[in-house]
C-alpha positions in Angstrom: 107.6 -115.9 37.2 106.1 -114.0 40.1 104.2 -110.7 40.3 104.2 -108.3 43.2 101.7 -105.5 43.8 101.2 -103.1 46.6 97.6 -102.7 47.6 96.0 -99.9 49.7 94.5 -102.3 52.3 96.0 -102.8 55.7 96.6 -106.3 57.0 95.2 -108.0 53.9 95.2 -111.8 54.1 93.8 -114.7 52.2 90.4 -114.6 54.0 89.9 -110.9 53.4 91.0 -111.2 49.8 88.6 -114.1 49.2 85.8 -112.0 50.7 86.7 -109.1 48.4 86.8 -111.5 45.4 83.2 -112.9 45.9 82.1 -111.3 42.6 85.2 -112.4 40.7 84.5 -114.5 37.7 87.0 -117.2 38.6 86.6 -119.5 41.6 88.9 -119.0 44.5 90.0 -121.3 47.4 92.3 -121.1 50.4 94.8 -123.9 51.0 96.0 -125.1 54.4 99.1 -122.7 54.2 96.9 -119.7 53.9 97.5 -119.1 50.2 94.6 -117.9 48.1 94.3 -119.8 44.8 92.5 -118.4 41.7 91.4 -121.4 39.6 91.7 -120.4 36.0 91.0 -122.7 33.0 94.6 -123.6 32.1 96.5 -122.6 35.2 96.1 -121.5 38.8 97.4 -118.3 40.4 98.6 -118.5 44.0 98.3 -115.3 46.0 100.5 -114.8 49.0 100.2 -111.8 51.3 103.0 -109.8 52.9 103.0 -106.8 55.1 105.3 -103.8 54.4 104.6 -101.1 56.9 101.0 -100.0 56.6 100.3 -101.5 53.2 100.0 -105.1 52.1 101.9 -106.6 49.2 100.2 -109.4 47.1 102.6 -111.8 45.5 101.1 -113.7 42.6 102.7 -116.9 41.3 101.1 -118.7 38.4 101.3 -122.4 38.1 101.1 -123.7 34.6 98.6 -126.2 33.2 98.0 -129.2 35.2 99.3 -132.5 33.6 95.8 -133.9 33.2 94.6 -130.7 31.6 97.6 -130.9 29.2 96.7 -134.5 28.4 93.1 -133.5 27.8 94.3 -130.6 25.6 96.4 -133.0 23.5 93.5 -135.5 23.2 91.2 -132.7 22.1 93.7 -131.7 19.5 94.0 -135.2 18.1 90.2 -135.9 18.2 88.8 -132.7 16.8 91.5 -130.5 15.3 93.7 -133.0 13.4 90.8 -134.9 11.7 89.2 -131.5 10.8 92.5 -130.4 9.2 92.8 -133.7 7.3 89.2 -133.5 6.2 89.7 -130.0 4.9 92.8 -131.1 2.9 90.9 -134.1 1.5 87.9 -131.9 0.8 90.0 -129.3 -1.1 91.4 -132.1 -3.3 87.9 -133.4 -3.9 86.7 -129.8 -4.8 89.6 -129.4 -7.2 88.8 -132.8 -8.8 85.1 -131.8 -9.2 86.2 -128.5 -10.7 88.5 -130.2 -13.2 85.8 -132.6 -14.1 83.3 -129.8 -14.7 85.9 -128.0 -17.0 86.4 -131.3 -18.9 82.6 -131.7 -19.4 82.4 -128.1 -20.6 85.2 -128.7 -23.1 83.6 -131.9 -24.3 80.2 -130.3 -24.8 81.8 -127.3 -26.5 83.5 -129.6 -29.0 80.3 -131.6 -29.6 78.0 -128.6 -30.0 77.0 -127.7 -33.6 79.1 -125.0 -35.1 77.6 -122.3 -37.2 79.0 -122.8 -40.6 78.5 -120.9 -43.8 75.9 -123.6 -44.9 73.7 -122.8 -41.9 74.0 -119.1 -42.4 73.3 -119.6 -46.1 70.2 -121.6 -45.2 68.9 -119.0 -42.8 69.5 -116.4 -45.5 67.4 -118.5 -47.9 64.6 -118.9 -45.4 64.5 -115.1 -44.9 64.3 -114.7 -48.7 61.5 -117.2 -48.9 59.6 -115.3 -46.2 59.9 -112.1 -48.1 58.7 -113.8 -51.3 55.7 -115.2 -49.4 54.9 -111.8 -47.9 55.1 -110.2 -51.3 52.8 -112.8 -52.8 55.4 -114.2 -55.2 54.9 -117.8 -53.7 52.0 -119.4 -52.0 51.8 -120.6 -48.4 52.1 -124.3 -49.5 55.2 -123.6 -51.6 56.7 -121.7 -48.7 56.1 -124.5 -46.2 57.4 -127.1 -48.7 60.6 -125.2 -49.4 61.1 -124.3 -45.7 60.9 -128.0 -44.8 63.5 -128.9 -47.4 65.9 -126.3 -46.2 65.5 -127.3 -42.5 66.1 -130.9 -43.4 69.4 -129.9 -44.8 70.6 -128.7 -41.4 
């Protein structure tokens, strides 16, 4: 794959292009054949210069990732990405297990919790009645406390 682009600069060559690319964010170099190279992270772009009348034509030809860069990429994947992926799978299984365990504990505690029965509602009704009787003066404080203790012991 090669790209061609006409530029409005007469007699453009690698030296002039390198001078124009001083502020470019990628480093550039010129090889012994007079080809300007733009050094990208994963590939290089070779720029060759042709003259067509009064304008210059720049031919760009990318070279793919260098073999050592590809090997480093694969090593990076196996060192950082694959273990992270495996960890996330294991972690999700652990989270599911913790969730299921929490549900199990909730269910166990719900089955062991005291249930309100008719006896307990009956006792609470009796306690309310006793309080009314004490407030009205029908029974004394001692009688109220004694009966209240008996009813609570039944729970």
